[in-house]
C-alpha positions as CSV (number, residue, x, y, z in Angstrom):
1,M,-27.1,13.8,23.9
2,S,-27.3,13.9,20.2
3,S,-30.7,14.3,18.7
4,G,-31.9,10.8,17.7
5,G,-28.6,9.4,19.2
6,M,-30.1,6.0,19.8
7,L,-31.0,5.8,16.1
8,Y,-27.4,4.4,15.7
9,G,-27.5,2.0,18.7
10,G,-27.4,-1.7,18.6
11,D,-25.9,-4.2,16.2
12,E,-28.0,-3.5,13.1
13,I,-26.2,-0.3,12.1
14,G,-23.1,-1.1,10.2
15,A,-21.0,2.0,11.1
16,L,-17.9,2.4,8.9
17,V,-14.4,3.1,10.2
18,F,-11.9,5.0,8.0
19,D,-8.2,5.2,9.0
20,P,-6.2,7.3,6.5
21,G,-2.4,7.0,6.6
22,H,0.6,7.8,4.3
23,Q,1.0,4.2,3.3
24,S,-2.7,3.2,2.9
25,L,-6.3,3.9,3.8
26,R,-7.8,1.2,6.0
27,V,-11.6,0.9,5.8
28,G,-14.2,-1.5,7.1
29,Y,-17.2,-2.1,9.4
30,A,-17.2,-1.4,13.1
31,Q,-17.2,-4.6,15.2
32,E,-15.0,-6.4,12.7
33,D,-11.5,-7.6,13.8
34,T,-9.7,-6.3,10.7
35,P,-10.4,-3.7,7.9
36,K,-12.3,-4.9,4.9
37,A,-9.8,-3.3,2.6
38,E,-6.4,-1.6,2.7
39,I,-6.1,0.8,-0.3
40,P,-2.8,2.5,-1.1
41,S,-2.8,6.3,-0.3
42,V,-2.0,7.2,-3.9
43,V,-4.0,7.7,-7.1
44,G,-2.7,7.0,-10.6
45,I,-3.6,9.9,-12.9
46,G,-3.4,9.2,-16.7
47,P,-4.9,10.6,-19.9
48,N,-8.4,9.6,-20.7
49,E,-8.1,8.8,-24.4
50,A,-11.9,8.5,-24.9
51,A,-12.5,11.9,-23.3
52,L,-9.6,13.5,-25.3
53,N,-11.2,12.3,-28.6
54,T,-14.6,13.6,-27.5
55,D,-13.1,16.9,-26.5
56,L,-11.6,17.3,-30.0
57,E,-14.9,16.5,-31.6
58,S,-16.9,18.8,-29.4
59,K,-14.4,21.6,-30.3
60,G,-14.8,23.4,-27.0
61,D,-18.6,23.5,-26.7
62,N,-18.0,23.4,-22.9
63,N,-18.9,19.8,-22.3
64,N,-16.5,19.9,-19.3
65,I,-15.3,16.4,-20.1
66,T,-12.3,15.6,-18.0
67,S,-9.3,14.5,-19.9
68,N,-7.9,12.5,-16.9
69,K,-8.6,9.0,-15.9
70,Y,-8.0,8.0,-12.2
71,Y,-6.7,4.6,-11.0
72,V,-7.4,3.6,-7.4
73,D,-6.3,0.5,-5.5
74,T,-3.4,-1.9,-6.0
75,T,-4.9,-3.8,-8.9
76,F,-5.2,-0.7,-11.0
77,V,-2.3,1.4,-9.7
78,N,0.3,-1.3,-10.2
79,V,-0.3,-1.8,-14.0
80,P,2.3,-0.1,-16.2
81,R,0.6,2.5,-18.3
82,A,2.0,5.3,-20.4
83,N,1.9,8.9,-19.0
84,T,0.3,7.8,-15.7
85,E,1.5,9.9,-12.7
86,I,1.3,8.7,-9.1
87,Q,0.1,11.2,-6.6
88,T,-0.7,11.0,-2.9
89,Y,-3.5,12.9,-1.2
90,M,-1.7,12.9,2.2
91,K,0.8,15.4,3.6
92,D,2.3,15.5,7.1
93,G,-0.3,12.9,8.3
94,M,-3.2,14.9,7.1
95,I,-5.5,14.9,4.0
96,D,-4.1,17.5,1.6
97,N,-5.4,16.8,-1.9
98,W,-9.2,16.7,-1.4
99,D,-10.1,16.0,-5.0
100,L,-8.0,12.9,-5.1
101,F,-9.3,11.8,-1.7
102,E,-12.9,12.1,-3.0
103,K,-11.9,9.8,-5.9
104,V,-10.8,7.2,-3.3
105,L,-13.9,7.6,-1.2
106,D,-16.1,7.2,-4.3
107,Y,-14.2,4.0,-5.1
108,V,-14.6,2.7,-1.5
109,Y,-18.4,3.1,-1.5
110,A,-18.8,1.7,-5.0
111,K,-16.4,-1.2,-4.9
112,V,-15.5,-2.0,-1.3
113,I,-18.7,-1.3,0.8
114,V,-21.0,-1.7,-2.3
115,S,-23.7,0.3,-0.4
116,E,-25.1,3.8,-0.3
117,S,-23.2,6.2,1.9
118,E,-26.4,7.5,3.6
119,Y,-27.0,4.2,5.4
120,H,-23.7,4.1,7.4
121,P,-22.5,6.3,10.2
122,V,-18.8,7.1,9.7
123,L,-15.9,7.3,12.2
124,F,-12.7,8.7,10.9
125,S,-9.2,8.7,12.6
126,E,-7.1,11.8,12.3
127,A,-3.5,12.8,13.1
128,S,-3.0,14.3,16.6
129,W,-1.8,17.5,15.0
130,N,-4.7,17.8,12.5
131,V,-5.8,21.4,12.0
132,R,-9.3,22.9,12.5
133,N,-9.8,23.8,8.8
134,N,-9.1,20.1,7.7
135,R,-11.5,18.7,10.4
136,E,-14.3,21.0,9.3
137,R,-13.7,20.3,5.7
138,L,-13.9,16.5,6.2
139,T,-17.1,17.0,8.3
140,E,-18.7,19.1,5.5
141,L,-17.6,16.6,2.8
142,M,-19.2,13.6,4.7
143,F,-22.5,15.4,5.4
144,E,-22.8,17.4,2.2
145,K,-21.5,15.0,-0.5
146,Y,-22.0,11.6,1.1
147,N,-25.1,12.4,3.2
148,V,-23.9,10.2,6.1
149,P,-26.4,9.8,8.9
150,A,-23.8,10.5,11.6
151,F,-20.1,11.3,11.8
152,F,-17.3,11.3,14.3
153,L,-13.6,12.1,14.3
154,V,-11.0,10.7,16.7
155,K,-7.3,11.1,17.2
156,N,-5.5,8.0,15.9
157,A,-3.3,7.8,19.0
158,V,-6.4,7.6,21.2
159,L,-7.7,4.7,19.0
160,A,-4.4,2.9,19.1
161,A,-4.3,3.1,22.9
162,F,-7.9,2.0,23.0
163,A,-7.2,-1.0,20.8
164,N,-4.6,-2.1,23.4
165,G,-7.1,-1.7,26.3
166,R,-5.7,1.6,27.6
167,A,-7.3,5.0,28.1
168,T,-3.9,6.4,29.3
169,A,-0.8,5.6,27.3
170,L,2.2,7.0,25.5
171,V,1.6,6.0,21.9
172,V,4.8,5.6,19.8
173,D,3.6,5.4,16.2
174,S,6.2,4.7,13.4
175,G,4.7,4.7,10.0
176,A,5.8,5.5,6.4
177,T,6.7,9.2,6.7
178,H,7.3,9.9,10.4
179,T,7.6,8.5,13.9
180,S,5.6,10.3,16.6
181,A,5.2,10.0,20.4
182,V,1.7,11.1,21.6
183,P,0.7,11.1,25.3
184,V,-2.9,10.1,25.8
185,H,-4.5,10.7,29.2
186,E,-8.0,9.4,30.0
187,G,-8.8,9.2,26.3
188,Y,-7.6,12.7,25.5
189,V,-4.4,13.7,23.6
190,L,-2.1,16.0,25.6
191,S,-1.4,18.1,22.5
192,Q,1.3,20.3,24.0
193,A,3.6,17.2,24.4
194,V,3.2,15.6,20.9
195,V,6.7,15.1,19.4
196,K,7.4,13.8,15.9
197,S,10.4,13.2,13.6
198,P,10.6,12.5,9.9
199,L,12.3,9.1,10.5
200,G,9.9,6.4,9.3
201,G,9.6,3.6,6.8
202,D,10.2,5.9,3.8
203,Y,13.5,7.2,5.3
204,L,14.6,3.6,5.9
205,S,13.7,2.7,2.2
206,L,16.0,5.5,1.1
207,Q,18.8,4.1,3.3
208,C,18.2,0.7,1.8
209,R,18.2,2.0,-1.7
210,Q,21.5,3.9,-1.3
211,Y,23.1,0.8,0.3
212,L,21.9,-1.6,-2.4
213,E,23.0,0.8,-5.2
214,T,26.5,1.0,-3.7
215,Q,26.6,-2.8,-3.9
216,N,25.6,-2.5,-7.6
217,I,22.5,-4.7,-7.1
218,D,20.0,-4.4,-10.0
219,L,16.8,-3.1,-8.5
220,T,14.5,-3.8,-11.5
221,P,11.0,-4.4,-10.0
222,A,8.9,-7.5,-11.0
223,Y,6.8,-5.5,-13.5
224,G,9.9,-5.2,-15.7
225,I,10.8,-8.9,-15.8
226,A,9.3,-11.4,-18.2
227,G,11.3,-14.4,-17.1
228,K,14.5,-15.2,-15.2
229,D,17.1,-18.0,-15.0
230,V,18.0,-19.9,-11.8
231,I,21.5,-18.7,-10.8
232,K,24.0,-19.5,-8.0
233,E,24.3,-17.1,-5.1
234,K,25.9,-13.7,-6.0
235,D,26.0,-14.6,-9.7
236,P,24.9,-11.7,-11.9
237,P,21.2,-11.9,-12.7
238,R,20.0,-13.3,-16.0
239,F,16.5,-12.2,-16.9
240,T,14.4,-11.4,-19.9
241,P,13.1,-7.8,-19.7
242,R,9.3,-7.4,-20.3
243,N,8.1,-5.2,-23.2
244,L,6.7,-2.1,-21.4
245,P,4.8,0.9,-22.7
246,E,7.0,3.8,-23.6
247,K,6.6,7.0,-21.5
248,L,6.3,5.3,-18.1
249,T,6.5,8.2,-15.7
250,Q,9.2,8.8,-13.1
251,S,6.6,9.0,-10.3
252,W,5.1,5.6,-11.2
253,Q,8.5,3.9,-11.5
254,Q,9.6,5.3,-8.2
255,Y,6.3,4.1,-6.6
256,M,7.0,0.5,-7.8
257,L,10.7,0.7,-6.7
258,K,9.5,1.8,-3.3
259,A,7.4,-1.4,-3.0
260,L,10.5,-3.5,-3.8
261,L,12.5,-1.7,-1.2
262,Q,9.8,-2.1,1.4
263,D,9.8,-5.8,0.9
264,F,13.5,-5.9,1.3
265,Q,13.5,-3.9,4.5
266,M,10.7,-6.0,6.0
267,S,12.4,-9.3,5.0
268,A,16.0,-8.5,5.7
269,V,16.5,-5.4,7.9
270,Q,16.6,-5.9,11.7
271,V,17.1,-3.7,14.7
272,L,19.8,-4.6,17.2
273,E,18.7,-4.6,20.9
274,A,21.6,-2.3,21.8
275,P,23.3,0.5,19.7
276,Y,25.0,-0.9,16.6
277,D,28.2,-2.7,17.2
278,E,29.8,-4.7,14.3
279,R,31.1,-7.5,16.5
280,S,27.7,-8.3,18.1
281,A,25.9,-7.9,14.7
282,A,28.3,-10.3,13.1
283,Q,27.3,-13.0,15.6
284,I,23.7,-13.0,14.4
285,P,22.9,-15.3,11.5
286,A,22.7,-13.6,8.1
287,V,19.4,-13.4,6.2
288,H,18.9,-14.6,2.6
289,Y,17.1,-12.4,0.2
290,E,16.2,-12.8,-3.5
291,F,15.5,-9.8,-5.7
292,P,12.9,-9.9,-8.5
293,T,15.8,-10.3,-11.1
294,G,16.7,-13.7,-9.5
295,Y,19.9,-12.2,-7.9
296,H,20.2,-13.5,-4.3
297,Q,22.7,-13.2,-1.5
298,D,23.0,-13.3,2.3
299,F,22.9,-10.0,4.3
300,G,24.9,-9.9,7.5
301,P,25.8,-7.0,9.9
302,E,24.9,-4.3,7.3
303,R,21.2,-5.1,7.7
304,F,21.4,-3.9,11.3
305,K,23.3,-0.8,10.4
306,L,20.5,0.3,8.1
307,A,17.9,0.3,10.8
308,E,20.2,2.1,13.3
309,S,19.2,5.5,11.9
310,L,15.7,5.1,13.4
311,F,17.2,5.2,16.9
312,D,20.0,7.7,16.3
313,H,19.9,10.1,19.2
314,T,21.5,12.9,17.1
315,M,18.5,12.8,14.8
316,L,15.7,12.4,17.3
317,G,15.4,8.6,17.3
318,A,12.4,6.8,18.7
319,G,13.6,6.4,22.3
320,Q,14.5,10.1,22.5
321,L,11.2,11.1,21.0
322,A,9.3,9.1,23.6
323,S,11.2,10.4,26.6
324,T,11.0,14.0,25.3
325,S,7.3,13.7,25.0
326,V,6.8,12.3,28.5
327,G,9.1,15.0,29.9
328,M,6.8,17.7,28.5
329,C,3.8,16.3,30.4
330,D,2.8,17.1,34.0
331,A,4.9,15.3,36.6
332,D,1.8,13.4,38.0
333,V,1.0,11.6,34.7
334,R,4.6,10.7,33.7
335,L,4.7,7.4,35.7
336,S,1.4,6.2,34.2
337,L,2.7,7.0,30.6
338,Y,5.9,5.1,31.2
339,G,3.8,2.2,32.6
340,S,1.9,2.0,29.3
341,V,3.9,2.6,26.2
342,V,1.9,1.4,23.2
343,V,3.9,0.6,20.0
344,T,2.0,0.9,16.8
345,G,2.5,1.5,13.0
346,G,3.7,-0.6,10.1
347,N,7.4,0.5,10.6
348,T,7.4,-1.0,14.1
349,L,7.1,-4.5,12.5
350,L,10.8,-4.3,11.9
351,Q,12.2,-7.2,13.9
352,G,13.6,-6.0,17.2
353,F,12.0,-2.5,17.1
354,P,9.9,-2.8,20.4
355,E,12.9,-4.4,22.2
356,R,15.2,-1.6,21.2
357,L,12.7,1.1,22.1
358,N,12.3,-0.6,25.5
359,R,16.1,-0.6,26.1
360,D,16.5,3.1,24.9
361,L,13.6,4.3,27.1
362,S,14.7,2.4,30.2
363,H,18.1,4.2,29.9
364,R,16.3,7.6,29.7
365,A,13.5,7.1,32.2
366,P,14.0,8.0,35.9
367,S,15.5,5.1,37.9
368,N,12.3,4.3,39.9
369,T,10.1,4.0,36.8
370,R,8.2,0.9,36.0
371,L,8.4,0.7,32.2
372,K,5.9,-1.4,30.4
373,M,5.9,-1.8,26.6
374,I,2.7,-2.9,24.9
375,S,3.2,-4.1,21.4
376,A,0.8,-6.5,19.8
377,N,2.5,-9.7,18.5
378,G,0.5,-10.0,15.4
379,S,1.4,-7.8,12.4
380,V,-2.3,-7.0,11.8
381,E,-2.8,-5.5,15.2
382,R,0.3,-3.4,15.0
383,R,-0.3,-2.1,11.5
384,F,-4.0,-1.5,12.0
385,G,-4.0,-0.4,15.6
386,A,-5.9,2.8,15.1
387,W,-8.5,1.1,12.8
388,I,-9.1,-1.6,15.3
389,G,-9.5,1.0,18.1
390,G,-12.1,2.7,15.9
391,S,-13.9,-0.6,15.2
392,I,-14.2,-1.2,19.0
393,L,-15.2,2.4,19.8
394,A,-17.9,2.7,17.1
395,S,-19.6,-0.4,18.3
396,I,-19.8,0.5,22.1
397,G,-23.3,1.3,23.4
398,T,-22.3,4.4,25.3
399,F,-20.5,5.8,22.2
400,Q,-23.8,6.0,20.3
401,Q,-24.7,9.2,22.0
402,M,-21.5,10.9,20.9
403,W,-22.0,10.9,17.1
404,I,-22.6,14.2,15.3
405,S,-26.1,13.6,13.8
406,T,-27.4,15.0,10.5
407,Q,-29.8,17.1,12.5
408,E,-27.0,18.6,14.6
409,Y,-25.0,19.3,11.5
410,E,-28.0,21.0,9.9
411,E,-28.5,23.2,13.0
412,S,-24.9,24.1,13.7
413,G,-22.8,23.3,10.6
414,K,-19.3,22.1,10.3
415,S,-18.1,23.9,13.5
416,Q,-19.9,21.1,15.4
417,V,-16.8,18.9,15.0
418,E,-14.7,21.2,17.2
419,R,-17.3,21.0,20.0
420,K,-18.1,17.3,19.9
421,C,-14.8,15.7,18.7
422,P,-12.0,16.6,21.1
């Protein structure tokens, strides 16, 4: 039992739950239903004019004044500014750029939590394939820089299963940069059977962009438009461009374009329940979509074709991913995994995603299998599955003995995380 473990028991503690992903960082208090904030997983890096001027005046007297200014969170990132690059701190589901990540944590404590970090135990989610070096580095950062009283690290698949009331489940998570199938047995990830593919929301955005560009649709995002005329369907757009700063960077423009494409795919793109067939797709009513320029039209069968790539068996689609993962587990746990398939991640909010996964898996599973899909109806539960699991876990009485306490960290150092956080 952790020294002083009960120090964190009860309702008065206010433990924080952090769930970093490629699209956003979700953060909030344990016991809450939803995160307090969802912050984009990117940072805007621009020149700090004031610092540049001071640097020139100081003429190199080693003031160490940084000549960069950092912009965190939607309100600041989405403003068009000259020479501001957009960078992410995530790579392959793991924290990669620690300096940028610290900038975001500083922002969270100052502007979201508005409280000192030493008052709040912290639970972090992590990718099922996170490496030891990263886990130790995060542990060290939280204790050394932020002086947290207690810390814990949990695999996000375990938390997603937990949020859906399961200790054993096959967690199919489709997010921005990849889709993964992770078997969880009695609260532990079976790491030898984790399977992932690079087909996720970003890949679908790329498909949408290529398709819309072949249709010669103007993809000017809202930030570039000062005003627009009302037009008839399929008429060319008539809009007044906004005066923008010169030297808008490529990375910032791409980031804003991606937001437009994500809106299009969530509004218009849909997954067919069976493999794509133009005849059956043509029988489903078209969807109307208006672009920021004012251009609007109906989208028919093509909107199903775009999503088909996520289930393409030649490219390790979601159904194949899931059945491959189960097949790599011991025979005695396979039935319980098929009986509890948890669908989570923002990309699974595409209409028809769980139904198609169910169909593809039932075709691949052994004939005597009882297949059960668990996909929360609400978009909040599906997008924030791991965060919600963390919120539940950090507020359970029996969990309070599991935290790594400051005292344990001081005695054993960062290697404590490998011993206490499976």
